C-alpha positions as CSV (number, residue, x, y, z in Angstrom):
1,X,0.0,0.0,0.0
2,X,2.8,2.4,0.8
3,X,4.4,1.5,-2.6
4,X,1.2,2.3,-4.4
5,X,1.0,5.7,-2.5
6,X,4.6,6.5,-3.6
7,X,3.8,5.5,-7.2
8,X,0.7,7.8,-7.2
9,X,2.9,10.6,-5.8
10,X,5.5,10.1,-8.4
11,X,2.9,10.0,-11.2
12,X,1.3,13.2,-9.8
13,X,4.7,14.9,-9.6
14,X,5.5,13.9,-13.2
15,X,2.2,15.3,-14.4
16,X,2.7,18.6,-12.5
17,X,6.2,18.8,-14.0
18,X,4.9,18.0,-17.5
19,X,2.2,20.7,-17.2
20,X,4.8,23.2,-15.9
21,X,7.1,22.4,-18.8
22,X,4.3,22.8,-21.3
23,X,3.3,26.1,-19.8
24,X,6.8,27.4,-20.0
25,X,7.2,26.3,-23.6
26,X,4.0,28.1,-24.5
27,X,5.1,31.2,-22.6
28,X,8.5,31.1,-24.3
29,X,6.9,30.7,-27.8
30,X,4.6,33.6,-27.0
31,X,7.5,35.8,-26.0
32,X,9.4,34.8,-29.1
33,X,6.5,35.7,-31.3
34,X,6.1,39.0,-29.5
35,X,9.8,39.8,-29.9
36,X,9.5,39.0,-33.7
37,X,6.5,41.4,-33.9
38,X,8.4,44.1,-32.1
39,X,11.4,43.6,-34.3
40,X,9.3,44.0,-37.5
41,X,7.7,47.1,-36.0
42,X,11.1,48.5,-35.2
43,X,12.3,47.8,-38.8
44,X,9.2,49.5,-40.2
45,X,9.8,52.6,-38.0
46,X,13.4,52.6,-39.0
47,X,12.5,52.6,-42.7
48,X,9.9,55.3,-42.1
49,X,12.5,57.5,-40.3
50,X,15.0,57.0,-43.1
51,X,12.3,58.0,-45.6
52,X,11.5,61.1,-43.6
53,X,15.2,61.9,-43.2
54,X,15.7,61.7,-47.0
55,X,12.7,63.9,-47.6
56,X,13.8,66.6,-45.2
57,X,17.3,66.6,-46.5
58,X,15.9,67.2,-50.0
59,X,13.7,70.0,-48.7
60,X,16.7,71.5,-46.9
61,X,18.8,71.4,-50.1
62,X,16.0,73.1,-52.0
63,X,15.7,75.8,-49.4
64,X,19.4,76.4,-49.3
65,X,19.5,76.7,-53.1
66,X,16.6,79.2,-53.1
67,X,18.3,81.1,-50.3
68,X,21.6,81.2,-52.3
69,X,19.7,82.5,-55.4
70,X,17.9,85.1,-53.3
71,X,21.2,86.2,-51.8
72,X,22.8,86.5,-55.2
73,X,19.9,88.6,-56.6
74,X,19.8,90.8,-53.5
75,X,23.6,91.3,-53.7
76,X,23.4,92.2,-57.4
77,X,20.6,94.7,-56.8
78,X,22.4,96.2,-53.9
79,X,25.6,96.6,-55.9
80,X,23.7,98.1,-58.8
81,X,22.0,100.6,-56.5
82,X,25.3,101.5,-54.8
83,X,26.9,102.0,-58.2
84,X,24.0,104.3,-59.3
85,X,24.2,106.4,-56.2
86,X,28.0,106.6,-56.5
87,X,27.7,107.7,-60.2
88,X,25.1,110.4,-59.3
89,X,27.1,112.0,-56.5
90,X,30.5,112.1,-58.1
């Protein structure tokens, strides 16, 4: 009878252990899938940021070009006006 009791305890312990292992495997798999989803989201965000970075660099280059053109025109107009004033008052 004591042997049967020990056998039942051993079987019960094995079942508990098996259930615990299965729960851990399921939890591990869930965490792995979650990590994969987060990795994909991170890659997507990184692509999006690179796209925005390229766009804003392009916009900055355009603004710098316009600014340079405006500076050139303004400088030419200033020099022309200065030359006219200088010629008038000589």
